[in-house]
N, C-alpha and C positions, 0 to 999 in steps of 0.2 A: 412979107418978111420973113428973117431968116431967126428962126432963135439958137443964140449960141448956145454949150452946152456948156455949163457951171459950178459953182458948190452950193449947195448949201445949207441949212444947219435947220431941223425940223424937230421939235420934241412933242414925243410922243408920252405913254404910257398904256405900260403893257405888263403883262403875272407871265412874272416866269416859270415856267412850269418847272425845275429844277429836277433829279433824279429824286432826292429825299422827298421832294414835297407828295410828288406821286409813289413813294412807300408811305408814307403820312398819310393821303388818300386809300388807297391799297389795304390799309391795317383796321379805318375803319369797316370793312365789307367783311375780310378774317372771322371767322367763327375763331372759337378759341384753342381748335384742337390743330386750325391752319398755323397760325398767329405760335403761342407752344412750336411745332417744325421748324417756324420762321427762326424760332429763339435757338429752339437746336442749332441747326445751319451753323447762324452769328456763331455763337461762341467755340466754334470749332474752330472758324474762321480766324477769329480777333480773343487776340490773347489778354484785351487791357480789357476784356468783358466779361464779371464775374456772377457764378448764380451763386446768390444770398444763401445761405442754409439752415442759416437763426430763424426763431421762431420771426422777429420784428420786419417786413420788406422797404424795401427803400421806394419801392411804388405804392404809396398804402392804401387800400382798401376802402374808398370812398362809403359814403351810410349819405344821408339826406333823408330828414321828414318833414311830409310838409301836412300842414296843417289846412284852415279854407282859406285865410287868406297871402300864402302864401304862394309863390313861381316860383318854377326852378330855378331859375332866369338871376331871381336876388339870391341864391343863392351859392352860385358858381363865375366862376373869374372865367376869362374870355375864352371866346371858345375856338376849337380848329382853324374856323374858316377867316375867322381876322388874323391870328398867332399865326403861322403857319402860312395866310399869302404875304400876310407883313417880311416873310423874313424870304419867302418866293421874290418877291418882288427884288428884296435885297443882294439879292444874290447870294444871299451863305448859304455856304456847305457846297456852292458847286464847284471847288476844285476839287476832284476826289482823283486819288491817283494809286494804282495798284502797285505790287511788292516789289514790280523790277520801276518802280517811279514813269510809269506811263498814264497817261489820260485813260479812266477808266469809265465807263458805264455802269451804272446803279442797277441797271436794267439785266447784264450781267453776274447779278452777282444776285441778285431774286427775282429774275424773270418781270413780267411788267404784265402782270397776273394774268398769264396765261393759262403758265402749267400748275400742275395741282401737288398745292405744296404736303399733304394732308386725305389720308381716305375721307371723304366727305361726297356723297352725293349729291354733288348740285338741284335746289331745287327746281321750279318751272320759273316760276320768277328768274331767280338766277340767269338761269341759263338767255332768257330773253332780256334781262339788264343789260350782260354782258353780250353778245349782237349787236344792240342796242346801241353802245358803246361803242362797238368796233366799225361800224357804220360812217364811210366818212363823209360823204353827203349830206348825215344830217348835220342841223348846227345848236348850239345850246340849248337855244329854246324848243327848238324838239325833240330834244331831247326830257327837255323835261313835259313836255304834251305828251312821248312816249314812254314813261315815268308811271304818267297821269295813267296813259293806255291798260297799263300790265297793273294799274293797284285800282285798276274797276275788272279786272276777267272774272270770271265764275268757275267754278269748279269746272263747267265744260269746254272755257274756252272762251264763251262767248263773252261780252261787252254786256254788264249789267247794268248801266243806262244807257237814257237818249244822246247823241254830242253834244247838247243843248249842256247837260249838264259841267261837262268835262271843260267846256268851253267860260262857264262859269267857274266855275275852279279856277284856269290857266291863264284867262285873261283875256286869249284865244278867242279867233274867229272861228267858226265851225267848216270853212272853206281848210284852213290851217289844220286841224286836225284830224280832219276827211283825209286831206293827202295823207297823213303820219299816218295813219289808221291801213292806208292801201301799200302800205310799202311794210307799212308790220305786219301787216297776213300773208307775206312770204317768206315770214321769219319761220327758222325750225321748233318745231311742229309747225306744218304750214296749214292753215288754215281758224288758225286765234282768229281773236276780235270783230271775229263775224255781228252780225246781226241779228244770220237766223239762218237754218239749215243749209237753205237754199246757197245761201251766199259763202258762207264757209265748205262746202262740196266744192263749188263753181272756182274758189280760187289753190282747191289743190287743184281741181284738170286744169288748173290753167300752168300751174306751176310745171304739171308735168306733160304741156303743153295738146292736149286734149276737149278743151274747149270749143268743142265744130259749134256750128246752128244745130246737130239732132241733138246734142248734150243740151245742149240749152234750153232746149223745149222738153226735153225730159227730167229737166232742175224744176223750169214751169212745173211742172206735173206731178210731182213728189206725191201728191196725195193717190193721183192712181197708181203709185207704184206700191203702192201701201197696200191697199183696194187691191191689185194683181188685176188692172183691169189694160191686159196688158195688151192684147188685139187693138183698141180703138187706142194705145198709146204706142204701138207700132206703125201708125196708118196718119199720126201728128205726126209724130219723127221723121217720115221719109224715107224708111229705110226697109230691107228689107228681114227675116225673120232670124238669118244668120245673121246680120249685124247685129238687129236690137237684144237679143241673146248675151253676145259679150259689151252690148252698152251695158246693160244689166248688169252683168258679170262685174265689170269695174266699179260700178257704181255699189256694186259690194265692199268695193276692197279701201274703198273713200272711209278714212276716220270721222263717225257723225261727232264727233265729241273730242278734238285729238290734246282742252288741256287737262284730262281727265288726270290722275300719275296713281303710280304702282309704290305704295307702301316698302320699303326693300327696311330690310332687319334691325340696321343705323338707329333705328326711328325711336327704339326702346330704347339706346344708350343716351341721349338727348341730354346734355347736360347743364343748368341753369346759368347763368353768366349773372343773374339778379334778382335779388328772394325782396322780398315785400314782406312787411308780419303788421299789425293793429296792431300801437300800445296798448297798456291802459286806459290813457287815457283818450283814446278811442283816433290817436293821430294810425294816419299810413307810411311807418320807416323802409324808407326804399336801400340797402342794400347791395356792394356789385358782393360777385363769390370772390369768395382771397383764395382760392383754389384754382381759376381759371387764368389768373394771374400769375408771368413769371417774374421770380424775386430777383433782379439783377440790380448789379451797381457799376461803375466803375471803377478801375482799382490805380487812384491818383497816384501808390505808391510806387506802382510794380512804371506807370509811365513817367515818373520823375526818372527814374533808373533811368528807363532806354535810353531816354533824350537824355542826359549827365555823359551815360556810357558810352553810347552810339556817336558811329561816323557819320558823318553831312549825309554823305549817299545815305545813311538809315529812312535821314529825319521824315522825307517825304513819304515812307509806308508807317512809320508810327502818327506821323501830322493824320493819313488817312483813317485806321486803326480806330483814333480818338474819335474824329469826326461821325465816324461809321457810327459809334455805341454808345454819342453821345445823342447821336440825331433818333439811336432805336428806341431810348431811354425814352426821350421825352416824348418821340409820339405813340408809344404806349401807352402813358398817363396823358394825355390829348387826348386815345381814345377811349382808357376810362371814366374818364370826366367825360365825357362827348356822349358816352352810351348811360354812365348815370343820370345830368341832368336833360335826356329823348324818358328815361325809363318815367322819372318823378311826374313829368311833360304830361304824359302819356297815360299812367296811375290817378293825377289830377283832376283827368276827363273820363277818369271810368272807377272810379270808387263807387260804385251803387253798383256795377260788376261785379267788383269784390269783395263786398258786404254782403250780395243777394241772388247773382249769379248772372248767366247768359241771357236771362232774358229783360235784364235788366244794360244792358250795355248800348251806351250811346252811341252815334255816329260822331264818327272822325278822321278827317283830312291831316292826309302830312304836308299841308301846304295849311292846314291850322298849328301844330307839332313847331310846322317851321319859322310862322309869323312869331307865337308866342313866346321860340325860345331864341329868335332870332340870328340860327344858322339858318342854311340854303337848305332846296327840296331834297336833294342830290345828297345832301348830306344824314339826315335823316330816313332817306329809301336805305343808304349804306350799311348806317351804324342798326339796322332794327332786321339785315341783313340775316337769316343763322345766328339770330344772339335768342334766347332763353332768360322766359322771365316766372319765377316757381310764388305761384298766389294761391293764395285756400280756395282759390276753387281750381287750383292743376297748371299743370306747365305747361305753358304759351309759348308762341313766338313771340315777340315783338309787334310783326307786320298784323300777329293777327287780330289788333287792337283798332283797326284802321277800316274801318264799316260803311259804307255807306248814308244815307241818310232816306229816312221811308214817311214819304207824306205819313200827317198826321189830323185828325177831325178837332183837337186841343191845340190852340198855337199853344202855351206854355210847355206841352209833353213834346221830347220828340222819339222816334224811334231809330233800330237802328236797323239793317238788312240782314244782319247777323244773330240778333233775335231776334226777327222776323221767324228765321227761316227755323231757328230753336225752336216758335212758339206752334209752331208749324209739324214738324216733328213729333213734337210734345203730346198734341191732337193724335194723331196718326196711331202712337203708339198707344194711346187709349182705347181706342176702336175695341170695338165686340166683335161677332160673329153673324149677330143680329141686327147694328149698327153702324154702316161704314161708309165714312162723311166722302161727299163729291169736292169739288173742287171751291163749286158753290156757298155748298155748307160752311168751310173753312175762312173766307173768303168773310161770309156772314159770319162767322164767333169771329176774327178780326175784325172787321166791321166796330164789331156789338164793344172789342175793349180800344175804342178809337185810333182803329188801323189804318185809314184810309188806302187798298191796295185792290190793283183789277187779280182778274183771275188766271189772264196770262200770268201775272207773276209768280202766285201762288203755282202756277202749273212750273215754272222756270225752276221755281228754286223744288219746289217734288223735284224734278227731272235730277235739280243739284246733288238733290240726298238721298240720290239709286231708290229713290220710293216708284210704285207702281201706280198709274192711274188708279182709281176707285175698285171700278171692272176688274185690275189685275187681282185688284186688295183681298173681291169679293171671291176668289175663285182661289187664291191662295188658302184664307181660313172656311173657305169650305172642304177643299183635299185633307188640311191639317187633321180636321176636325172628324 
């Protein structure tokens, strides 16, 4: 049977990822400094976009109040997830033109998120999120898994929970999560997302094409390396003395904690994007920092004059500039609304932290905030990246409030990993030279507070806090005495 060629009609639903929609999504992840740099560039390019110098801003500084029976979703309008995607699907603002009237890609003006528009040093999470976005073979679902893995990195760069917990959060199989994890272990810096020191070092050796059988045996016996039992270890590896010396030297050049970041001078110049204060009646008020918002408007008078006085050949340029200005204003307004909406939801969950401190922080995931606000998890990740909130407890990045759950002996009470780390740090800070707590004693103290935690977890948190073990601390106290 021969199939003849022919024409067929087929109706499909696709999301048109227009250049303007890419800008709107990118604006979500921008810091206030990066957004200001972009605005300055557009003000130079676009004659119809004007900076408002008066007291009142065209883009309002939204404020939200949160009481016990309110949710942010009740106070806000449609989110970027719905309004922008509907516009994109309809093909809105897709026909853009350069000054000469030829088609122009928006990325030529704003880039596609790759260039540095301001002097901002990206955090480890930002760098990993960028690598995740640029990995071509990942599906959207795999990227969601990847963002969950990034969220569960401890300060050393290892996963702070088993894959089963991430599977529960993402509604994916552990096999699917393991596939993504193995790929992301080769992200820069190599060795992140490992379950153990051995796996971390193995990934770095694999990236250097040095994970041979002898090195594998060496990694299997890291305890012998720590004890410097070199002679029996060299025999196990089956190499001569010169090769073994080279192997040990190579091992020492690897990074056992690739997640540690050096704090730079810009940490002291962080600006709050959001303020939270408690009213006299006990309600928390969340307010956007007006100083971080560009005061812009579209000069309609100039636009109408230009349309009336310009020849037909100039109209594509005028239309193009008007579209750019309108979309930028709308994107900034949607970014502001989304930031307020997510901040309100975070504060709703972490009100005990605001009142009583870090030890009262509750477990919270991006998935929970996404469910409560009706936004996508990727939107939550972007809008909390590089955004800071000023609270009675200090200035924190919004991502700081996402912390996993630690088991409790009491069903009615939950403990976050951040709160438990704080408790451990506080216990150790109160030690005296006569009594230094062992990890087992710390475990017992935490269990007395209803926190079900293993000794190895205490050791991991202590290590992440750059705190030595009890023997090291005893020596330090003896030396200082």
